[in-house]
All heavy atoms as a GROMACS GRO file, in nm:
protein
  577
    1THR      N    1  19.039  -4.293  19.004
    1THR     CA    2  19.138  -4.384  19.056
    1THR      C    3  19.236  -4.423  18.951
    1THR      O    4  19.357  -4.432  18.975
    1THR     CB    5  19.068  -4.508  19.116
    1THR    OG1    6  18.969  -4.469  19.210
    1THR    CG2    7  19.169  -4.598  19.184
    2PHE      N    8  19.184  -4.449  18.831
    2PHE     CA    9  19.268  -4.488  18.719
    2PHE      C   10  19.375  -4.380  18.688
    2PHE      O   11  19.494  -4.410  18.682
    2PHE     CB   12  19.178  -4.511  18.597
    2PHE     CG   13  19.249  -4.556  18.474
    2PHE    CD1   14  19.281  -4.687  18.455
    2PHE    CD2   15  19.280  -4.464  18.373
    2PHE    CE1   16  19.345  -4.730  18.339
    2PHE    CE2   17  19.344  -4.507  18.256
    2PHE     CZ   18  19.377  -4.640  18.241
    3LEU      N   19  19.332  -4.256  18.674
    3LEU     CA   20  19.424  -4.146  18.642
    3LEU      C   21  19.519  -4.118  18.758
    3LEU      O   22  19.635  -4.088  18.735
    3LEU     CB   23  19.348  -4.020  18.604
    3LEU     CG   24  19.276  -4.028  18.469
    3LEU    CD1   25  19.195  -3.901  18.448
    3LEU    CD2   26  19.373  -4.053  18.357
    4CYS      N   27  19.470  -4.125  18.881
    4CYS     CA   28  19.557  -4.100  18.996
    4CYS      C   29  19.668  -4.205  19.004
    4CYS      O   30  19.783  -4.171  19.033
    4CYS     CB   31  19.477  -4.104  19.125
    4CYS     SG   32  19.374  -3.957  19.150
    5LEU      N   33  19.636  -4.332  18.975
    5LEU     CA   34  19.738  -4.435  18.976
    5LEU      C   35  19.836  -4.414  18.862
    5LEU      O   36  19.958  -4.434  18.880
    5LEU     CB   37  19.678  -4.574  18.967
    5LEU     CG   38  19.780  -4.687  18.978
    5LEU    CD1   39  19.849  -4.689  19.113
    5LEU    CD2   40  19.718  -4.821  18.948
    6ILE      N   41  19.789  -4.374  18.745
    6ILE     CA   42  19.881  -4.348  18.633
    6ILE      C   43  19.978  -4.236  18.668
    6ILE      O   44  20.099  -4.254  18.655
    6ILE     CB   45  19.802  -4.315  18.503
    6ILE    CG1   46  19.735  -4.438  18.451
    6ILE    CG2   47  19.896  -4.257  18.398
    6ILE    CD1   48  19.645  -4.412  18.330
    7PHE      N   49  19.928  -4.122  18.711
    7PHE     CA   50  20.015  -4.008  18.742
    7PHE      C   51  20.104  -4.036  18.861
    7PHE      O   52  20.221  -4.003  18.860
    7PHE     CB   53  19.933  -3.881  18.758
    7PHE     CG   54  19.869  -3.835  18.632
    7PHE    CD1   55  19.734  -3.800  18.632
    7PHE    CD2   56  19.939  -3.825  18.514
    7PHE    CE1   57  19.674  -3.754  18.514
    7PHE    CE2   58  19.880  -3.782  18.399
    7PHE     CZ   59  19.746  -3.748  18.399
    8GLY      N   60  20.050  -4.095  18.966
    8GLY     CA   61  20.130  -4.126  19.083
    8GLY      C   62  20.238  -4.232  19.051
    8GLY      O   63  20.353  -4.221  19.098
    9GLY      N   64  20.200  -4.329  18.968
    9GLY     CA   65  20.298  -4.431  18.928
    9GLY      C   66  20.410  -4.378  18.844
    9GLY      O   67  20.525  -4.415  18.860
   10LEU      N   68  20.376  -4.286  18.754
   10LEU     CA   69  20.478  -4.225  18.671
   10LEU      C   70  20.574  -4.138  18.754
   10LEU      O   71  20.697  -4.139  18.732
   10LEU     CB   72  20.414  -4.139  18.561
   10LEU     CG   73  20.348  -4.217  18.448
   10LEU    CD1   74  20.270  -4.124  18.357
   10LEU    CD2   75  20.444  -4.302  18.371
   11ALA      N   76  20.521  -4.069  18.854
   11ALA     CA   77  20.607  -3.988  18.942
   11ALA      C   78  20.694  -4.082  19.029
   11ALA      O   79  20.812  -4.058  19.045
   11ALA     CB   80  20.524  -3.898  19.030
   12LEU      N   81  20.635  -4.187  19.082
   12LEU     CA   82  20.710  -4.281  19.166
   12LEU      C   83  20.816  -4.356  19.087
   12LEU      O   84  20.927  -4.379  19.138
   12LEU     CB   85  20.613  -4.381  19.230
   12LEU     CG   86  20.674  -4.479  19.329
   12LEU    CD1   87  20.730  -4.404  19.449
   12LEU    CD2   88  20.564  -4.574  19.376
   13ALA      N   89  20.788  -4.387  18.962
   13ALA     CA   90  20.884  -4.457  18.876
   13ALA      C   91  20.994  -4.365  18.829
   13ALA      O   92  21.095  -4.410  18.773
   13ALA     CB   93  20.814  -4.522  18.760
   14GLY      N   94  20.978  -4.236  18.842
   14GLY     CA   95  21.082  -4.140  18.801
   14GLY      C   96  21.080  -4.104  18.655
   14GLY      O   97  21.182  -4.081  18.595
   15CYS      N   98  20.963  -4.100  18.595
   15CYS     CA   99  20.954  -4.065  18.452
   15CYS      C  100  20.978  -3.912  18.434
   15CYS      O  101  20.935  -3.834  18.517
   15CYS     CB  102  20.815  -4.102  18.400
   15CYS     SG  103  20.790  -4.278  18.389
   16PRO      N  104  21.046  -3.877  18.325
   16PRO     CA  105  21.074  -3.735  18.301
   16PRO      C  106  20.945  -3.654  18.291
   16PRO      O  107  20.843  -3.698  18.239
   16PRO     CB  108  21.144  -3.734  18.166
   16PRO     CG  109  21.204  -3.870  18.154
   16PRO     CD  110  21.110  -3.963  18.226
   17GLY      N  111  20.949  -3.534  18.348
   17GLY     CA  112  20.834  -3.446  18.349
   17GLY      C  113  20.751  -3.456  18.476
   17GLY      O  114  20.659  -3.373  18.500
   18PHE      N  115  20.779  -3.552  18.560
   18PHE     CA  116  20.706  -3.568  18.686
   18PHE      C  117  20.802  -3.540  18.802
   18PHE      O  118  20.925  -3.542  18.787
   18PHE     CB  119  20.651  -3.710  18.700
   18PHE     CG  120  20.539  -3.736  18.604
   18PHE    CD1  121  20.565  -3.789  18.478
   18PHE    CD2  122  20.408  -3.707  18.637
   18PHE    CE1  123  20.461  -3.812  18.387
   18PHE    CE2  124  20.304  -3.731  18.547
   18PHE     CZ  125  20.332  -3.784  18.424
   19SER      N  126  20.748  -3.510  18.918
   19SER     CA  127  20.831  -3.471  19.031
   19SER      C  128  20.932  -3.576  19.075
   19SER      O  129  21.042  -3.543  19.118
   19SER     CB  130  20.741  -3.435  19.150
   19SER     OG  131  20.669  -3.548  19.191
   20GLY      N  132  20.901  -3.700  19.061
   20GLY     CA  133  20.993  -3.807  19.101
   20GLY      C  134  21.120  -3.813  19.017
   20GLY      O  135  21.223  -3.862  19.062
   21TYR      N  136  21.110  -3.765  18.896
   21TYR     CA  137  21.226  -3.770  18.804
   21TYR      C  138  21.341  -3.684  18.857
   21TYR      O  139  21.456  -3.730  18.860
   21TYR     CB  140  21.186  -3.725  18.665
   21TYR     CG  141  21.306  -3.709  18.573
   21TYR    CD1  142  21.367  -3.819  18.518
   21TYR    CD2  143  21.354  -3.584  18.540
   21TYR    CE1  144  21.475  -3.808  18.434
   21TYR    CE2  145  21.461  -3.570  18.454
   21TYR     CZ  146  21.522  -3.683  18.401
   21TYR     OH  147  21.627  -3.666  18.318
   22PHE      N  148  21.310  -3.565  18.903
   22PHE     CA  149  21.415  -3.474  18.942
   22PHE      C  150  21.488  -3.524  19.068
   22PHE      O  151  21.611  -3.515  19.075
   22PHE     CB  152  21.359  -3.334  18.964
   22PHE     CG  153  21.296  -3.281  18.840
   22PHE    CD1  154  21.158  -3.269  18.830
   22PHE    CD2  155  21.373  -3.246  18.731
   22PHE    CE1  156  21.098  -3.220  18.713
   22PHE    CE2  157  21.317  -3.198  18.614
   22PHE     CZ  158  21.177  -3.185  18.604
   23SER      N  159  21.416  -3.575  19.164
   23SER     CA  160  21.482  -3.622  19.286
   23SER      C  161  21.562  -3.749  19.258
   23SER      O  162  21.677  -3.760  19.304
   23SER     CB  163  21.379  -3.647  19.396
   23SER     OG  164  21.286  -3.748  19.354
   24LYS      N  165  21.509  -3.842  19.180
   24LYS     CA  166  21.583  -3.963  19.149
   24LYS      C  167  21.706  -3.931  19.064
   24LYS      O  168  21.811  -3.988  19.082
   24LYS     CB  169  21.495  -4.066  19.078
   24LYS     CG  170  21.412  -4.144  19.171
   24LYS     CD  171  21.344  -4.258  19.099
   24LYS     CE  172  21.254  -4.331  19.197
   24LYS     NZ  173  21.191  -4.444  19.145
   25ASP      N  174  21.689  -3.839  18.972
   25ASP     CA  175  21.800  -3.803  18.883
   25ASP      C  176  21.917  -3.746  18.965
   25ASP      O  177  22.032  -3.786  18.945
   25ASP     CB  178  21.754  -3.700  18.781
   25ASP     CG  179  21.859  -3.665  18.679
   25ASP    OD1  180  21.926  -3.758  18.632
   25ASP    OD2  181  21.870  -3.544  18.646
   26ILE      N  182  21.889  -3.658  19.058
   26ILE     CA  183  21.994  -3.597  19.138
   26ILE      C  184  22.061  -3.700  19.230
   26ILE      O  185  22.183  -3.706  19.242
   26ILE     CB  186  21.938  -3.479  19.220
   26ILE    CG1  187  21.898  -3.365  19.128
   26ILE    CG2  188  22.038  -3.432  19.326
   26ILE    CD1  189  21.820  -3.255  19.193
   27ILE      N  190  21.981  -3.784  19.294
   27ILE     CA  191  22.034  -3.886  19.383
   27ILE      C  192  22.122  -3.988  19.307
   27ILE      O  193  22.233  -4.020  19.350
   27ILE     CB  194  21.922  -3.957  19.457
   27ILE    CG1  195  21.854  -3.860  19.556
   27ILE    CG2  196  21.975  -4.079  19.534
   27ILE    CD1  197  21.725  -3.912  19.616
   28ILE      N  198  22.074  -4.035  19.194
   28ILE     CA  199  22.151  -4.132  19.115
   28ILE      C  200  22.277  -4.067  19.059
   28ILE      O  201  22.384  -4.129  19.061
   28ILE     CB  202  22.063  -4.192  19.005
   28ILE    CG1  203  21.959  -4.286  19.069
   28ILE    CG2  204  22.148  -4.268  18.904
   28ILE    CD1  205  21.853  -4.339  18.972
   29LEU      N  206  22.268  -3.947  19.011
   29LEU     CA  207  22.387  -3.876  18.961
   29LEU      C  208  22.491  -3.860  19.067
   29LEU      O  209  22.610  -3.886  19.045
   29LEU     CB  210  22.346  -3.741  18.900
   29LEU     CG  211  22.459  -3.660  18.841
   29LEU    CD1  212  22.519  -3.731  18.720
   29LEU    CD2  213  22.409  -3.521  18.795
   30TRP      N  214  22.450  -3.818  19.188
   30TRP     CA  215  22.541  -3.804  19.296
   30TRP      C  216  22.608  -3.938  19.329
   30TRP      O  217  22.728  -3.947  19.351
   30TRP     CB  218  22.470  -3.749  19.421
   30TRP     CG  219  22.562  -3.738  19.538
   30TRP    CD1  220  22.641  -3.633  19.569
   30TRP    CD2  221  22.583  -3.835  19.642
   30TRP    NE1  222  22.709  -3.659  19.684
   30TRP    CE2  223  22.679  -3.782  19.730
   30TRP    CE3  224  22.532  -3.964  19.663
   30TRP    CZ2  225  22.721  -3.852  19.842
   30TRP    CZ3  226  22.576  -4.032  19.774
   30TRP    CH2  227  22.669  -3.979  19.861
   31GLY      N  228  22.525  -4.042  19.335
   31GLY     CA  229  22.576  -4.174  19.367
   31GLY      C  230  22.679  -4.225  19.265
   31GLY      O  231  22.780  -4.283  19.302
   32ILE      N  232  22.651  -4.205  19.138
   32ILE     CA  233  22.744  -4.252  19.033
   32ILE      C  234  22.873  -4.175  19.038
   32ILE      O  235  22.982  -4.231  19.019
   32ILE     CB  236  22.677  -4.247  18.897
   32ILE    CG1  237  22.568  -4.356  18.886
   32ILE    CG2  238  22.777  -4.266  18.784
   32ILE    CD1  239  22.487  -4.353  18.762
   33GLU      N  240  22.866  -4.044  19.063
   33GLU     CA  241  22.988  -3.963  19.072
   33GLU      C  242  23.074  -3.996  19.196
   33GLU      O  243  23.197  -3.998  19.185
   33GLU     CB  244  22.952  -3.814  19.071
   33GLU     CG  245  22.904  -3.765  18.937
   33GLU     CD  246  22.864  -3.619  18.945
   33GLU    OE1  247  22.860  -3.562  19.056
   33GLU    OE2  248  22.833  -3.564  18.836
   34ARG      N  249  23.011  -4.013  19.308
   34ARG     CA  250  23.084  -4.031  19.435
   34ARG      C  251  23.117  -4.176  19.465
   34ARG      O  252  23.226  -4.211  19.506
   34ARG     CB  253  23.004  -3.972  19.551
   34ARG     CG  254  22.974  -3.826  19.536
   34ARG     CD  255  23.092  -3.738  19.578
   34ARG     NE  256  23.081  -3.603  19.530
   34ARG     CZ  257  23.010  -3.508  19.588
   34ARG    NH1  258  22.942  -3.533  19.696
   34ARG    NH2  259  23.010  -3.387  19.536
   35MET      N  260  23.018  -4.262  19.453
   35MET     CA  261  23.033  -4.404  19.486
   35MET      C  262  22.959  -4.484  19.378
   35MET      O  263  22.840  -4.510  19.392
   35MET     CB  264  22.977  -4.435  19.624
   35MET     CG  265  23.043  -4.361  19.738
   35MET     SD  266  22.963  -4.389  19.895
   35MET     CE  267  23.017  -4.556  19.926
   36PRO      N  268  23.030  -4.521  19.272
   36PRO     CA  269  22.961  -4.585  19.158
   36PRO      C  270  22.874  -4.705  19.192
   36PRO      O  271  22.766  -4.720  19.136
   36PRO     CB  272  23.076  -4.625  19.065
   36PRO     CG  273  23.185  -4.529  19.101
   36PRO     CD  274  23.170  -4.503  19.246
   37ILE      N  275  22.914  -4.786  19.288
   37ILE     CA  276  22.833  -4.903  19.320
   37ILE      C  277  22.697  -4.859  19.379
   37ILE      O  278  22.593  -4.919  19.349
   37ILE     CB  279  22.907  -5.000  19.416
   37ILE    CG1  280  22.830  -5.132  19.432
   37ILE    CG2  281  22.931  -4.938  19.550
   37ILE    CD1  282  22.827  -5.215  19.310
   38ILE      N  283  22.701  -4.756  19.462
   38ILE     CA  284  22.574  -4.704  19.517
   38ILE      C  285  22.488  -4.644  19.408
   38ILE      O  286  22.365  -4.661  19.407
   38ILE     CB  287  22.603  -4.598  19.627
   38ILE    CG1  288  22.682  -4.659  19.743
   38ILE    CG2  289  22.477  -4.532  19.678
   38ILE    CD1  290  22.611  -4.767  19.821
   39GLY      N  291  22.548  -4.574  19.315
   39GLY     CA  292  22.472  -4.516  19.202
   39GLY      C  293  22.404  -4.624  19.120
   39GLY      O  294  22.289  -4.610  19.081
   40TRP      N  295  22.478  -4.732  19.090
   40TRP     CA  296  22.420  -4.838  19.008
   40TRP      C  297  22.314  -4.917  19.084
   40TRP      O  298  22.216  -4.966  19.024
   40TRP     CB  299  22.528  -4.929  18.952
   40TRP     CG  300  22.602  -4.857  18.844
   40TRP    CD1  301  22.731  -4.812  18.849
   40TRP    CD2  302  22.551  -4.816  18.718
   40TRP    NE1  303  22.764  -4.744  18.737
   40TRP    CE2  304  22.655  -4.746  18.653
   40TRP    CE3  305  22.429  -4.829  18.653
   40TRP    CZ2  306  22.639  -4.692  18.526
   40TRP    CZ3  307  22.415  -4.774  18.527
   40TRP    CH2  308  22.517  -4.708  18.464
   41ILE      N  309  22.329  -4.927  19.214
   41ILE     CA  310  22.223  -4.989  19.294
   41ILE      C  311  22.094  -4.901  19.286
   41ILE      O  312  21.985  -4.950  19.278
   41ILE     CB  313  22.268  -5.010  19.440
   41ILE    CG1  314  22.370  -5.120  19.445
   41ILE    CG2  315  22.148  -5.040  19.531
   41ILE    CD1  316  22.436  -5.136  19.582
   42GLY      N  317  22.113  -4.769  19.287
   42GLY     CA  318  22.000  -4.678  19.268
   42GLY      C  319  21.934  -4.692  19.135
   42GLY      O  320  21.813  -4.687  19.124
   43VAL      N  321  22.012  -4.712  19.028
   43VAL     CA  322  21.955  -4.731  18.894
   43VAL      C  323  21.873  -4.860  18.891
   43VAL      O  324  21.761  -4.864  18.837
   43VAL     CB  325  22.067  -4.734  18.789
   43VAL    CG1  326  22.014  -4.779  18.655
   43VAL    CG2  327  22.134  -4.597  18.776
   44ILE      N  328  21.927  -4.967  18.950
   44ILE     CA  329  21.855  -5.096  18.952
   44ILE      C  330  21.725  -5.082  19.033
   44ILE      O  331  21.620  -5.130  18.992
   44ILE     CB  332  21.947  -5.205  19.010
   44ILE    CG1  333  22.058  -5.234  18.908
   44ILE    CG2  334  21.866  -5.332  19.040
   44ILE    CD1  335  22.169  -5.320  18.964
   45THR      N  336  21.736  -5.013  19.147
   45THR     CA  337  21.616  -4.993  19.231
   45THR      C  338  21.511  -4.912  19.157
   45THR      O  339  21.391  -4.940  19.167
   45THR     CB  340  21.656  -4.922  19.361
   45THR    OG1  341  21.758  -5.001  19.425
   45THR    CG2  342  21.540  -4.906  19.454
   46ALA      N  343  21.551  -4.808  19.083
   46ALA     CA  344  21.456  -4.728  19.007
   46ALA      C  345  21.388  -4.813  18.900
   46ALA      O  346  21.267  -4.802  18.876
   46ALA     CB  347  21.527  -4.610  18.943
   47GLY      N  348  21.465  -4.903  18.836
   47GLY     CA  349  21.406  -4.993  18.737
   47GLY      C  350  21.306  -5.089  18.799
   47GLY      O  351  21.200  -5.115  18.742
   48LEU      N  352  21.340  -5.143  18.918
   48LEU     CA  353  21.246  -5.230  18.986
   48LEU      C  354  21.117  -5.157  19.026
   48LEU      O  355  21.008  -5.217  19.020
   48LEU     CB  356  21.312  -5.291  19.110
   48LEU     CG  357  21.420  -5.396  19.081
   48LEU    CD1  358  21.489  -5.436  19.209
   48LEU    CD2  359  21.359  -5.519  19.010
   49THR      N  360  21.130  -5.032  19.069
   49THR     CA  361  21.012  -4.953  19.103
   49THR      C  362  20.920  -4.934  18.983
   49THR      O  363  20.802  -4.954  18.992
   49THR     CB  364  21.057  -4.816  19.158
   49THR    OG1  365  21.139  -4.833  19.268
   49THR    CG2  366  20.936  -4.733  19.196
   50ALA      N  367  20.980  -4.902  18.867
   50ALA     CA  368  20.901  -4.888  18.744
   50ALA      C  369  20.832  -5.021  18.710
   50ALA      O  370  20.715  -5.024  18.668
   50ALA     CB  371  20.988  -4.842  18.631
   51PHE      N  372  20.903  -5.133  18.729
   51PHE     CA  373  20.846  -5.265  18.699
   51PHE      C  374  20.725  -5.294  18.788
   51PHE      O  375  20.621  -5.334  18.738
   51PHE     CB  376  20.953  -5.371  18.716
   51PHE     CG  377  20.898  -5.511  18.708
   51PHE    CD1  378  20.860  -5.565  18.586
   51PHE    CD2  379  20.880  -5.588  18.822
   51PHE    CE1  380  20.806  -5.693  18.578
   51PHE    CE2  381  20.828  -5.714  18.815
   51PHE     CZ  382  20.791  -5.767  18.691
   52TYR      N  383  20.738  -5.277  18.920
   52TYR     CA  384  20.626  -5.318  19.005
   52TYR      C  385  20.509  -5.222  18.995
   52TYR      O  386  20.393  -5.264  19.012
   52TYR     CB  387  20.667  -5.345  19.150
   52TYR     CG  388  20.695  -5.229  19.240
   52TYR    CD1  389  20.592  -5.151  19.294
   52TYR    CD2  390  20.824  -5.200  19.281
   52TYR    CE1  391  20.616  -5.047  19.378
   52TYR    CE2  392  20.849  -5.096  19.366
   52TYR     CZ  393  20.746  -5.020  19.414
   52TYR     OH  394  20.772  -4.916  19.501
   53ILE      N  395  20.533  -5.094  18.964
   53ILE     CA  396  20.423  -5.000  18.941
   53ILE      C  397  20.347  -5.039  18.814
   53ILE      O  398  20.223  -5.037  18.810
   53ILE     CB  399  20.473  -4.855  18.937
   53ILE    CG1  400  20.518  -4.813  19.075
   53ILE    CG2  401  20.366  -4.762  18.881
   53ILE    CD1  402  20.407  -4.810  19.180
   54ALA      N  403  20.421  -5.073  18.710
   54ALA     CA  404  20.357  -5.117  18.584
   54ALA      C  405  20.278  -5.243  18.605
   54ALA      O  406  20.165  -5.260  18.558
   54ALA     CB  407  20.461  -5.135  18.474
   55ARG      N  408  20.336  -5.337  18.678
   55ARG     CA  409  20.264  -5.462  18.705
   55ARG      C  410  20.137  -5.437  18.787
   55ARG      O  411  20.032  -5.494  18.758
   55ARG     CB  412  20.358  -5.557  18.781
   55ARG     CG  413  20.296  -5.692  18.801
   55ARG     CD  414  20.390  -5.790  18.868
   55ARG     NE  415  20.338  -5.924  18.875
   55ARG     CZ  416  20.242  -5.967  18.959
   55ARG    NH1  417  20.193  -5.883  19.046
   55ARG    NH2  418  20.201  -6.091  18.956
   56LEU      N  419  20.144  -5.352  18.886
   56LEU     CA  420  20.027  -5.315  18.964
   56LEU      C  421  19.918  -5.259  18.875
   56LEU      O  422  19.802  -5.300  18.883
   56LEU     CB  423  20.065  -5.212  19.072
   56LEU     CG  424  19.949  -5.147  19.148
   56LEU    CD1  425  19.890  -5.247  19.245
   56LEU    CD2  426  19.994  -5.023  19.216
   57PHE      N  427  19.955  -5.167  18.789
   57PHE     CA  428  19.859  -5.105  18.699
   57PHE      C  429  19.791  -5.209  18.609
   57PHE      O  430  19.669  -5.213  18.597
   57PHE     CB  431  19.926  -4.998  18.612
   57PHE     CG  432  19.839  -4.940  18.508
   57PHE    CD1  433  19.742  -4.847  18.541
   57PHE    CD2  434  19.849  -4.978  18.377
   57PHE    CE1  435  19.659  -4.793  18.445
   57PHE    CE2  436  19.769  -4.925  18.281
   57PHE     CZ  437  19.673  -4.833  18.314
   58PHE      N  438  19.872  -5.295  18.549
   58PHE     CA  439  19.812  -5.394  18.456
   58PHE      C  440  19.728  -5.498  18.527
   58PHE      O  441  19.624  -5.538  18.478
   58PHE     CB  442  19.924  -5.462  18.374
   58PHE     CG  443  19.982  -5.373  18.270
   58PHE    CD1  444  20.114  -5.333  18.276
   58PHE    CD2  445  19.906  -5.327  18.164
   58PHE    CE1  446  20.168  -5.249  18.181
   58PHE    CE2  447  19.958  -5.243  18.068
   58PHE     CZ  448  20.089  -5.203  18.077
   59VAL      N  449  19.769  -5.541  18.645
   59VAL     CA  450  19.688  -5.640  18.717
   59VAL      C  451  19.560  -5.578  18.767
   59VAL      O  452  19.452  -5.640  18.754
   59VAL     CB  453  19.772  -5.698  18.836
   59VAL    CG1  454  19.684  -5.777  18.930
   59VAL    CG2  455  19.883  -5.784  18.784
   60VAL      N  456  19.565  -5.458  18.819
   60VAL     CA  457  19.446  -5.398  18.881
   60VAL      C  458  19.345  -5.350  18.775
   60VAL      O  459  19.226  -5.376  18.787
   60VAL     CB  460  19.485  -5.282  18.975
   60VAL    CG1  461  19.363  -5.204  19.018
   60VAL    CG2  462  19.562  -5.335  19.094
   61PHE      N  463  19.392  -5.283  18.672
   61PHE     CA  464  19.298  -5.219  18.579
   61PHE      C  465  19.278  -5.293  18.449
   61PHE      O  466  19.175  -5.280  18.384
   61PHE     CB  467  19.341  -5.075  18.552
   61PHE     CG  468  19.322  -4.984  18.669
   61PHE    CD1  469  19.431  -4.938  18.739
   61PHE    CD2  470  19.195  -4.948  18.712
   61PHE    CE1  471  19.416  -4.858  18.849
   61PHE    CE2  472  19.179  -4.866  18.820
   61PHE     CZ  473  19.288  -4.820  18.893
   62LEU      N  474  19.374  -5.365  18.402
   62LEU     CA  475  19.362  -5.427  18.270
   62LEU      C  476  19.350  -5.579  18.274
   62LEU      O  477  19.321  -5.641  18.172
   62LEU     CB  478  19.482  -5.388  18.183
   62LEU     CG  479  19.502  -5.234  18.168
   62LEU    CD1  480  19.626  -5.208  18.083
   62LEU    CD2  481  19.380  -5.173  18.103
   63GLY      N  482  19.372  -5.638  18.390
   63GLY     CA  483  19.364  -5.781  18.403
   63GLY      C  484  19.220  -5.824  18.431
   63GLY      O  485  19.133  -5.749  18.467
   64PRO      N  486  19.194  -5.958  18.416
   64PRO     CA  487  19.060  -6.008  18.445
   64PRO      C  488  19.036  -6.010  18.597
   64PRO      O  489  19.131  -6.022  18.676
   64PRO     CB  490  19.067  -6.150  18.390
   64PRO     CG  491  19.210  -6.187  18.394
   64PRO     CD  492  19.286  -6.062  18.372
   65PRO      N  493  18.912  -5.998  18.639
   65PRO     CA  494  18.880  -6.005  18.782
   65PRO      C  495  18.917  -6.144  18.835
   65PRO      O  496  18.895  -6.243  18.770
   65PRO     CB  497  18.733  -5.982  18.792
   65PRO     CG  498  18.684  -5.950  18.657
   65PRO     CD  499  18.794  -5.974  18.562
   66ARG      N  500  18.973  -6.150  18.955
   66ARG     CA  501  19.019  -6.279  19.012
   66ARG      C  502  18.925  -6.337  19.116
   66ARG      O  503  18.949  -6.444  19.170
   66ARG     CB  504  19.155  -6.259  19.073
   66ARG     CG  505  19.259  -6.222  18.970
   66ARG     CD  506  19.394  -6.207  19.031
   66ARG     NE  507  19.490  -6.178  18.927
   66ARG     CZ  508  19.620  -6.187  18.943
   66ARG    NH1  509  19.668  -6.227  19.059
   66ARG    NH2  510  19.702  -6.158  18.846
   67SER      N  511  18.814  -6.267  19.145
   67SER     CA  512  18.717  -6.320  19.242
   67SER      C  513  18.581  -6.262  19.208
   67SER      O  514  18.565  -6.172  19.127
   67SER     CB  515  18.755  -6.284  19.385
   67SER     OG  516  18.743  -6.145  19.405
   68ASP      N  517  18.476  -6.319  19.270
   68ASP     CA  518  18.342  -6.269  19.252
   68ASP      C  519  18.325  -6.128  19.303
   68ASP      O  520  18.257  -6.047  19.245
   68ASP     CB  521  18.240  -6.364  19.316
   68ASP     CG  522  18.226  -6.496  19.244
   68ASP    OD1  523  18.250  -6.497  19.121
   68ASP    OD2  524  18.193  -6.595  19.310
   69ALA      N  525  18.390  -6.099  19.414
   69ALA     CA  526  18.382  -5.963  19.470
   69ALA      C  527  18.446  -5.862  19.376
   69ALA      O  528  18.397  -5.751  19.363
   69ALA     CB  529  18.451  -5.958  19.607
   70ALA      N  530  18.555  -5.901  19.311
   70ALA     CA  531  18.622  -5.810  19.217
   70ALA      C  532  18.537  -5.785  19.093
   70ALA      O  533  18.541  -5.678  19.035
   70ALA     CB  534  18.757  -5.868  19.178
   71LYS      N  535  18.457  -5.882  19.055
   71LYS     CA  536  18.369  -5.865  18.935
   71LYS      C  537  18.264  -5.758  18.963
   71LYS      O  538  18.220  -5.690  18.869
   71LYS     CB  539  18.299  -5.997  18.903
   71LYS     CG  540  18.391  -6.098  18.844
   71LYS     CD  541  18.315  -6.228  18.817
   71LYS     CE  542  18.414  -6.335  18.775
   71LYS     NZ  543  18.346  -6.465  18.757
   72HIS      N  544  18.224  -5.746  19.085
   72HIS     CA  545  18.115  -5.652  19.119
   72HIS      C  546  18.164  -5.524  19.191
   72HIS      O  547  18.085  -5.452  19.248
   72HIS     CB  548  18.012  -5.720  19.206
   72HIS     CG  549  17.955  -5.843  19.139
   72HIS    ND1  550  17.874  -5.838  19.027
   72HIS    CD2  551  17.970  -5.975  19.168
   72HIS    CE1  552  17.843  -5.960  18.990
   72HIS    NE2  553  17.900  -6.047  19.072
   73ALA      N  554  18.294  -5.502  19.188
   73ALA     CA  555  18.350  -5.384  19.257
   73ALA      C  556  18.317  -5.254  19.181
   73ALA      O  557  18.307  -5.253  19.060
   73ALA     CB  558  18.501  -5.398  19.268
   74HIS      N  559  18.294  -5.152  19.260
   74HIS     CA  560  18.261  -5.019  19.206
   74HIS      C  561  18.359  -4.920  19.267
   74HIS      O  562  18.423  -4.943  19.364
   74HIS     CB  563  18.118  -4.979  19.238
   74HIS     CG  564  18.018  -5.068  19.177
   74HIS    ND1  565  17.989  -5.066  19.043
   74HIS    CD2  566  17.938  -5.166  19.228
   74HIS    CE1  567  17.896  -5.156  19.015
   74HIS    NE2  568  17.863  -5.220  19.127
   75GLU      N  569  18.366  -4.802  19.202
   75GLU     CA  570  18.452  -4.696  19.248
   75GLU      C  571  18.415  -4.654  19.388
   75GLU      O  572  18.302  -4.646  19.430
   75GLU     CB  573  18.439  -4.575  19.155
   75GLU     CG  574  18.528  -4.464  19.184
   75GLU     CD  575  18.675  -4.493  19.149
   75GLU    OE1  576  18.703  -4.567  19.054
   75GLU    OE2  577  18.758  -4.437  19.218
   0.00000   0.00000   0.00000
């Protein structure tokens, strides 16, 4: 689960070398060339996606358990 979230999160955030990078790169590039405001909204949205994926990862795997059920959770 840990590795799947890392790789899926990197692809969703659009990190270079993962499948999400190429699609986001093309969409943002098109947006900036044709309609700059749309392109910059895409850049901001990509940044927010990276932020919430990173937050999800840190809260779920590296943060302290927040309930008794979470303390005893298994794969």
